[in-house]
C-alpha positions as CSV (number, residue, x, y, z in Angstrom):
1,M,0.0,0.0,0.0
2,S,1.4,3.4,-1.0
3,L,1.0,6.7,0.9
4,N,1.7,8.7,-2.3
5,L,4.1,11.0,-0.6
6,S,5.7,13.9,-2.5
7,N,8.9,15.7,-1.6
8,N,8.3,19.2,-2.6
9,Y,10.2,21.1,0.1
10,Q,13.0,18.6,-0.1
11,A,13.4,19.5,-3.8
12,L,14.3,23.1,-3.0
13,G,17.9,22.1,-2.3
14,S,20.6,21.6,0.2
15,S,20.5,25.2,1.5
16,F,17.0,24.6,2.8
17,S,17.5,21.3,4.6
18,E,19.8,18.4,5.4
19,Q,19.1,15.0,3.9
20,T,19.1,12.6,6.9
21,L,17.5,9.3,7.8
22,P,15.5,8.7,11.0
23,A,17.5,6.6,13.5
24,P,16.0,3.1,14.0
25,V,14.5,2.2,17.4
26,A,14.6,-1.1,19.3
27,Q,11.0,-2.2,19.5
28,P,8.4,0.2,17.9
29,S,4.9,-0.4,19.0
30,L,1.8,1.6,18.0
31,L,0.2,3.4,21.0
32,L,-2.1,5.9,19.4
33,W,-3.4,6.2,15.8
34,N,-5.6,9.0,14.7
35,E,-8.0,7.0,12.5
36,T,-10.2,10.0,11.5
37,L,-7.2,12.1,10.4
38,A,-5.7,9.1,8.6
39,K,-8.9,8.8,6.5
40,T,-8.9,12.5,5.7
41,L,-5.3,12.2,4.5
42,T,-6.2,9.1,2.4
43,I,-3.8,7.0,4.3
44,P,-5.0,3.4,3.8
45,F,-4.0,2.0,7.2
46,S,-6.1,1.1,10.3
47,Q,-4.9,0.3,13.8
48,D,-6.8,-3.0,13.8
49,N,-5.2,-4.4,10.7
50,D,-1.9,-2.6,10.2
51,A,-0.6,-1.8,13.7
52,E,2.8,-3.4,13.1
53,L,3.3,-1.7,9.7
54,I,2.2,1.7,11.1
55,A,4.7,1.3,14.0
56,Q,7.5,0.6,11.5
57,Y,6.7,3.5,9.2
58,F,6.0,6.1,12.0
59,S,8.9,5.2,14.2
60,G,11.3,5.7,11.3
61,N,12.4,2.1,11.2
62,K,10.9,1.5,7.8
63,L,11.0,4.2,5.1
64,I,7.7,5.0,3.3
65,D,8.1,4.5,-0.5
66,G,9.0,7.7,-2.2
67,S,10.0,9.5,1.1
68,K,13.3,11.5,1.2
69,P,13.6,12.5,4.8
70,I,15.1,15.8,5.7
71,A,15.8,18.0,8.7
72,Q,14.8,21.6,7.9
73,A,17.1,24.6,8.4
74,Y,15.9,27.7,10.2
75,S,16.9,30.4,12.6
76,G,14.9,32.1,15.3
77,H,14.5,34.6,18.1
78,Q,14.3,32.6,21.3
79,F,12.8,34.8,24.1
80,G,14.0,37.8,22.2
81,H,17.5,36.7,21.5
82,F,18.5,35.7,17.9
83,N,20.1,32.4,17.2
84,P,21.3,32.2,13.5
85,Q,21.1,28.4,13.3
86,L,18.5,26.2,14.9
87,G,16.9,23.7,12.6
88,D,15.3,20.3,13.2
89,G,17.4,18.7,15.8
90,R,15.1,15.7,16.5
91,A,12.6,15.8,13.6
92,H,12.4,14.4,10.1
93,L,10.1,15.7,7.4
94,L,9.1,12.6,5.5
95,G,7.3,14.4,2.7
96,D,3.8,15.8,2.0
97,I,0.5,14.2,1.1
98,A,-2.8,15.4,-0.4
99,D,-6.0,15.1,1.6
100,I,-9.4,14.2,0.1
101,Q,-9.8,17.8,-1.0
102,G,-6.4,18.0,-2.6
103,Q,-4.8,20.2,0.1
104,R,-1.2,19.1,0.8
105,W,0.0,18.4,4.4
106,D,3.5,17.8,5.7
107,I,4.2,14.5,7.5
108,Q,6.9,14.9,10.1
109,L,8.4,12.6,12.7
110,K,9.5,14.0,16.1
111,G,11.9,12.2,18.4
112,S,13.2,10.3,15.4
113,G,17.0,10.9,15.9
114,V,19.7,13.5,15.5
115,S,20.7,15.8,12.7
116,S,23.5,18.3,12.3
117,F,21.1,20.8,13.9
118,S,20.8,18.8,17.1
119,R,23.0,21.1,19.2
120,Q,24.2,18.3,21.5
121,G,20.6,16.9,22.0
122,D,19.9,13.2,21.8
123,G,17.3,13.5,19.0
124,R,14.7,11.7,21.0
125,C,11.3,12.3,22.7
126,A,9.9,10.9,25.9
127,L,6.4,9.4,25.9
128,G,5.0,12.2,28.1
129,P,5.6,15.1,25.7
130,A,4.4,12.9,22.8
131,L,1.2,12.2,24.5
132,R,0.8,15.9,25.5
133,E,1.1,16.9,21.9
134,Y,-1.5,14.4,20.8
135,I,-4.0,15.4,23.6
136,M,-3.5,19.2,23.2
137,S,-3.5,19.3,19.4
138,E,-6.7,17.2,19.3
139,A,-8.3,19.4,21.9
140,M,-7.3,22.6,20.1
141,F,-8.6,21.2,16.8
142,A,-12.0,20.5,18.4
143,L,-12.1,23.9,20.0
144,G,-11.8,25.5,16.5
145,V,-8.2,26.7,17.0
146,P,-5.9,26.6,13.9
147,T,-3.4,23.8,14.8
148,T,-1.0,21.2,13.7
149,R,-2.3,17.7,14.5
150,C,-0.9,14.3,15.5
151,L,-1.3,11.2,13.4
152,A,0.4,8.7,15.5
153,V,2.4,8.0,18.7
154,V,4.7,5.0,18.6
155,T,6.7,3.8,21.6
156,T,10.3,2.9,20.9
157,G,11.2,0.2,23.5
158,E,14.1,2.5,24.5
159,C,14.7,4.8,27.4
160,V,15.1,8.6,27.1
161,Y,17.1,10.2,29.8
162,R,16.0,13.6,31.1
163,E,16.0,14.2,34.9
164,R,15.4,10.4,35.1
165,P,14.8,7.6,32.5
166,Y,11.5,7.8,30.6
167,E,10.0,5.6,28.0
168,G,10.8,6.9,24.5
169,A,8.3,7.7,21.8
170,V,8.1,9.1,18.3
171,V,5.2,11.4,17.5
172,T,3.9,12.1,13.9
173,R,3.0,15.7,13.3
174,V,0.7,16.7,10.4
175,A,0.9,20.4,9.4
176,A,-0.1,22.5,6.5
177,S,3.4,24.0,6.7
178,H,6.6,23.8,8.6
179,I,7.8,27.1,7.1
180,R,8.4,29.4,10.0
181,V,9.3,33.1,10.5
182,G,12.7,31.6,11.5
183,T,13.0,30.0,8.0
184,F,13.1,33.4,6.4
185,Q,15.4,34.7,9.1
186,Y,17.8,31.9,8.3
187,F,18.4,33.1,4.8
188,A,18.1,36.8,5.6
189,S,20.8,36.6,8.2
190,R,23.1,35.1,5.6
191,G,22.3,37.7,3.0
192,D,21.0,34.9,0.7
193,T,18.3,36.8,-1.2
194,D,18.1,34.1,-4.0
195,S,17.0,31.5,-1.4
196,L,14.6,34.0,0.1
197,K,13.0,34.5,-3.3
198,R,12.8,30.8,-3.9
199,L,11.2,30.3,-0.4
200,I,8.6,33.0,-1.1
201,N,7.8,31.5,-4.5
202,Y,7.4,28.1,-3.0
203,A,5.3,29.4,-0.1
204,I,3.0,31.2,-2.5
205,N,2.5,28.2,-4.8
206,R,2.0,25.8,-1.9
207,H,0.1,27.9,0.7
208,F,-1.3,31.0,-1.1
209,P,-2.0,29.9,-4.7
210,E,-4.5,32.9,-5.0
211,L,-1.4,35.1,-5.2
212,R,0.0,33.3,-8.2
213,V,0.3,35.3,-11.4
214,E,-1.2,32.4,-13.4
215,E,-4.8,31.6,-12.8
216,K,-4.5,27.9,-12.4
217,T,-4.2,25.3,-9.6
218,P,-0.5,24.3,-9.0
219,T,0.5,20.7,-9.5
220,T,3.2,19.1,-7.3
221,V,5.7,19.8,-10.1
222,D,4.7,23.4,-10.3
223,L,5.4,23.8,-6.6
224,V,9.1,23.1,-7.2
225,D,9.5,24.5,-10.7
226,K,8.0,27.8,-9.8
227,A,10.0,28.0,-6.6
228,T,13.3,27.6,-8.5
229,A,12.5,30.8,-10.4
230,N,14.2,33.6,-8.7
231,E,12.0,36.3,-10.1
232,I,9.4,37.8,-7.8
233,S,8.0,41.3,-7.8
234,S,7.8,43.8,-4.9
235,E,4.1,43.7,-5.2
236,Q,4.0,39.9,-4.8
237,V,6.2,40.1,-1.8
238,L,3.9,42.6,-0.1
239,K,0.8,40.5,-1.0
240,F,2.5,37.5,0.4
241,F,3.3,39.3,3.7
242,S,-0.3,40.5,3.9
243,A,-1.5,37.0,3.4
244,V,0.7,35.7,6.2
245,L,-0.5,38.4,8.5
246,S,-4.1,37.5,7.8
247,K,-3.4,33.9,9.0
248,Q,-2.0,35.1,12.4
249,V,-5.1,37.0,13.4
250,P,-7.6,34.1,13.9
251,L,-4.7,32.1,15.4
252,V,-3.8,34.3,18.3
253,L,-7.3,35.4,18.9
254,S,-8.4,31.8,19.2
255,W,-5.8,31.3,21.9
256,S,-7.3,34.2,23.8
257,R,-10.8,32.9,23.3
258,V,-10.1,29.5,24.9
259,G,-7.5,30.5,27.5
260,F,-4.5,28.9,25.8
261,I,-0.9,29.9,26.7
262,H,1.6,28.9,24.2
263,G,4.7,29.2,26.4
264,V,7.3,29.5,23.7
265,M,6.2,32.0,21.1
266,N,9.7,32.2,19.5
267,T,9.9,33.1,15.8
268,D,11.0,29.5,15.0
269,N,7.6,28.4,16.5
270,T,5.6,30.9,14.4
271,T,4.4,29.4,11.1
272,I,3.4,31.3,8.0
273,S,0.3,29.1,7.7
274,G,-1.0,30.4,11.1
275,E,-1.1,27.0,12.9
276,T,-0.4,26.3,16.5
277,I,2.9,24.4,16.6
278,D,5.1,23.1,19.4
279,Y,3.0,22.0,22.4
280,G,6.0,21.6,24.8
281,P,5.5,24.1,27.5
282,C,2.0,25.1,26.7
283,A,-0.8,25.3,29.3
284,M,-4.4,26.4,29.8
285,M,-5.4,29.3,32.0
286,N,-7.6,28.6,35.0
287,S,-8.2,31.7,37.2
288,Y,-8.1,34.7,34.9
289,D,-4.9,36.7,35.1
290,A,-3.4,38.4,32.0
291,D,0.1,37.8,33.5
292,T,-0.4,34.0,33.7
293,V,2.8,32.1,32.8
294,F,3.4,28.4,33.4
295,S,6.4,27.7,31.2
296,S,9.5,27.0,33.3
297,I,11.8,28.6,30.7
298,D,9.8,31.8,30.4
299,R,11.4,33.3,33.5
300,N,10.5,36.9,32.7
301,G,6.9,36.3,31.5
302,R,7.6,37.4,27.9
303,Y,4.9,35.0,26.6
304,A,2.3,35.5,29.3
305,F,-1.3,35.1,28.3
306,G,-2.0,38.8,28.0
307,K,1.1,39.4,26.0
308,Q,0.6,36.9,23.2
309,I,-1.1,39.4,20.8
310,G,1.7,41.9,21.2
311,I,4.3,39.1,20.7
312,M,2.6,38.0,17.5
313,Q,3.0,41.6,16.3
314,W,6.7,41.5,17.3
315,N,7.2,38.2,15.5
316,M,5.6,39.5,12.3
317,T,7.8,42.6,12.4
318,R,10.8,40.3,12.4
319,L,9.4,38.6,9.3
320,A,8.9,42.0,7.7
321,E,12.6,42.8,8.3
322,T,13.6,39.7,6.3
323,L,11.5,40.8,3.3
324,L,12.8,44.4,3.1
325,P,15.5,43.7,0.5
326,L,12.9,42.2,-1.8
327,V,10.5,45.0,-1.4
328,A,12.8,47.8,-2.5
329,S,16.6,48.3,-2.9
330,D,16.5,51.3,-0.6
331,E,15.7,50.3,2.9
332,D,13.7,53.5,3.7
333,D,11.6,52.9,0.7
334,A,11.0,49.3,1.7
335,V,10.0,50.3,5.2
336,E,7.6,52.9,3.9
337,K,5.9,50.2,1.7
338,I,5.7,47.5,4.3
339,E,4.9,49.5,7.5
340,P,1.3,50.2,6.5
341,L,0.7,46.4,6.5
342,L,2.0,46.1,10.0
343,T,-0.2,49.1,11.1
344,Q,-3.2,47.4,9.6
345,F,-2.3,44.1,11.3
346,H,-2.2,45.9,14.6
347,Q,-5.6,47.4,14.0
348,D,-7.0,44.0,12.8
349,L,-5.8,42.4,16.0
350,Q,-7.2,45.1,18.3
351,Q,-10.6,45.1,16.5
352,G,-10.6,41.3,16.2
353,N,-9.9,41.0,19.9
354,L,-12.9,43.3,20.7
355,I,-15.2,41.3,18.4
356,M,-14.0,38.0,19.9
357,M,-14.4,39.1,23.5
358,A,-17.8,40.7,22.7
359,A,-18.9,37.3,21.3
360,K,-18.0,35.7,24.5
361,I,-20.7,37.8,26.2
362,G,-23.2,37.4,23.4
363,I,-22.6,40.6,21.5
364,D,-22.3,40.1,17.7
365,E,-21.6,43.7,16.7
366,P,-19.8,45.7,19.4
367,E,-20.9,49.3,20.0
368,Q,-19.4,52.2,21.9
369,G,-19.2,51.2,25.6
370,D,-18.9,47.5,25.0
371,A,-15.1,47.6,25.4
372,Q,-15.6,49.1,28.8
373,L,-18.2,46.4,29.7
374,I,-15.7,43.7,28.7
375,N,-12.8,45.3,30.5
376,D,-14.8,45.7,33.7
377,L,-15.7,42.0,33.6
378,L,-12.1,40.9,33.1
379,G,-11.1,43.3,35.9
380,I,-13.5,41.6,38.3
381,M,-12.5,38.2,37.1
382,Q,-8.8,38.9,37.8
383,K,-9.5,40.6,41.2
384,Q,-11.8,37.8,42.3
385,K,-9.7,35.0,40.8
386,L,-12.6,33.6,38.8
387,D,-12.0,30.7,36.5
388,Y,-11.9,31.9,32.9
389,T,-13.7,28.9,31.2
390,Q,-16.2,28.4,34.1
391,T,-17.2,32.1,34.2
392,F,-18.1,32.3,30.5
393,A,-19.7,28.9,30.5
394,A,-21.8,30.1,33.5
395,L,-22.8,33.3,31.7
396,T,-23.8,31.2,28.7
397,G,-25.9,28.9,30.8
398,S,-27.6,31.8,32.6
399,L,-29.3,32.7,29.3
400,N,-30.8,29.2,29.1
401,K,-32.3,29.4,32.7
402,N,-29.5,27.4,34.1
403,K,-28.3,28.3,37.6
404,I,-25.1,30.3,37.8
405,D,-22.5,29.2,40.3
406,E,-23.1,31.2,43.5
407,T,-19.5,32.3,43.7
408,I,-19.7,33.8,40.2
409,I,-23.1,35.5,41.0
410,A,-21.6,37.1,44.1
411,A,-18.5,38.3,42.3
412,L,-20.4,39.7,39.3
413,N,-23.5,41.1,41.1
414,E,-22.8,44.7,40.1
415,W,-21.8,43.8,36.5
416,L,-24.6,41.4,35.7
417,P,-27.4,44.0,35.5
418,R,-25.4,46.1,33.0
419,W,-24.8,43.0,30.8
420,N,-28.4,41.9,31.0
421,T,-29.6,45.4,30.0
422,R,-27.1,45.4,27.0
423,I,-28.3,42.0,25.6
424,E,-32.0,42.2,26.5
425,P,-33.2,43.0,23.0
426,F,-31.4,39.9,21.5
427,K,-31.0,37.4,24.3
428,A,-31.8,34.3,22.2
429,A,-29.3,35.3,19.6
430,A,-26.8,36.2,22.3
431,H,-27.1,32.7,23.8
432,Q,-26.6,31.0,20.4
433,L,-23.4,33.1,19.9
434,M,-22.1,32.3,23.3
435,V,-22.7,28.6,22.9
436,K,-20.5,28.6,19.8
437,T,-17.9,30.8,21.4
438,N,-17.4,29.5,25.0
439,P,-16.3,25.9,25.5
440,M,-17.8,23.9,28.3
441,V,-14.6,22.0,28.7
442,I,-10.9,22.5,28.0
443,P,-7.8,20.3,28.5
444,R,-7.2,21.5,32.1
445,N,-3.6,21.2,33.2
446,H,-4.2,19.0,36.3
447,H,-6.2,16.5,34.2
448,V,-3.6,16.4,31.5
449,E,-0.8,15.8,33.9
450,A,-2.7,13.1,35.8
451,L,-3.3,11.2,32.6
452,L,0.2,11.6,31.4
453,D,1.5,10.2,34.7
454,A,-0.9,7.3,34.6
455,C,-0.2,6.4,31.0
456,Q,3.6,6.5,31.5
457,E,3.3,4.3,34.6
458,T,0.8,1.7,33.5
459,G,0.5,2.0,29.7
460,D,-3.3,1.8,30.0
461,L,-5.0,4.2,27.6
462,T,-8.6,3.7,28.9
463,A,-8.7,7.0,30.9
464,L,-6.9,8.9,28.2
465,N,-9.4,7.8,25.5
466,K,-12.3,8.8,27.8
467,F,-10.7,12.3,28.2
468,L,-10.2,12.6,24.4
469,A,-13.8,11.7,23.8
470,V,-14.9,14.6,26.0
471,L,-12.3,17.0,24.5
472,R,-13.5,16.3,21.0
473,Q,-17.0,17.7,22.0
474,P,-15.9,20.9,23.9
475,Y,-19.1,22.8,23.2
476,T,-21.5,20.0,24.2
477,E,-22.2,18.9,27.7
478,T,-22.3,15.1,27.9
479,Q,-22.6,12.9,30.9
480,E,-18.8,12.7,31.1
481,T,-18.1,16.4,30.7
482,K,-18.6,17.2,34.4
483,H,-15.6,15.0,35.3
484,Y,-13.2,17.4,33.6
485,Q,-14.6,20.8,34.3
486,D,-13.2,21.4,37.8
487,S,-10.4,23.8,38.4
488,P,-7.4,22.6,40.3
489,V,-7.7,22.8,44.1
490,D,-4.4,24.7,44.4
491,G,-5.2,27.0,41.4
492,D,-2.2,25.6,39.6
493,K,-0.1,27.7,42.0
494,N,3.1,25.6,41.7
495,Y,2.4,24.2,38.2
496,H,5.2,24.4,35.6
497,T,5.5,23.1,32.1
498,Y,8.7,22.1,30.4
499,C,10.1,22.0,26.9
500,G,10.5,18.2,26.7
501,T,13.7,18.1,24.8
């Protein structure tokens, strides 16, 4: 059976990646297989019939026909400090595959061995971080957040050594793109404008075909042939940048809507496709606080919950800097042309954030005074340490004659009459909007951690699969939902997340 992989990014050449094979593992065994995603990707395997073959392919032990594995090259600002060479130190891009609608998706193994980009790492992944990525990416997908997804988790039969030995695993990531802001920085920092042009041409043909000069759908051959052409106009570069900006708006606003904290919003973790990537030190907010940080490596709170919109603007400014030489030969002229796009991006984020937060309280078209109503609510929530998800779920339920939690009623007693007056003319519509906007359940940190610990200790996936079933219906209250809605007893006071490398 063939997976019909193509190698479009690999064909761009040696300056873009390193050809390298995954390192074989001792005893690959399939632990999780995303059957629904596999069918969407036209992958003809099932866990019941093909578990051994899946384990061989998605551990890296057996090479898929037609695959030419690579480690991609990129740079990145890590917590504000530029590193000119990062790259895939424990990942292998196997190729890309078309789904049932013809859209192409990258298939990448993580934890599959070292490359020249490994920076003294062991190239491996422990089971816990692999399971975290599977749980979180599936939850985010169901929540309606743009995200990469996981196709498989395969255990390796080998130990990975971190602070202690852990069971090893390889996770298969599916993404519309693995092209990052850091990919552009890699070539810009080297003054390699020819590769920058090829990268933009490839990105346009693969991810933004509406920007192509020719009015036709690109074939897999076109993707590479067009990318090898080094001609690209200033106007196309600006249109490309604008298209990338438009992808970031729904991404970061979705994070705010559901209370997601990325934890490591470096430019090498910011994709041009606007997908959530890298679920290492991520977490979900419980009690509302704009300064919430859980990542153990974010010591100065650079990527706190309330700073993510600003950081996305910062990251996009870094991307703009890499494009300046292609916009105009004179830097001042280039800045003058690209700056209005960043200004518009800032405005889109601010207006989008208002619209998103207004939707959380049932207002479809914000009017003057609504921003103050929202800010007053958030101020009360922060002062009273109200749970972010529970508060908005309770407000939603209150419009359906459900009882609001007494703690929330007491905390919002002065705010609720103002809100009720505002939405009185359209309460039914407000309720419908809030049901679609406010999840009933999220992947709460204490539940995620408890399941990771249990799975690593026992290998039993029963509890994890129950959790996933609930997370895949986050806007519907089932009989099982109530088991995962509670906030942690200690408020996640001493909770920290880690990179996992």
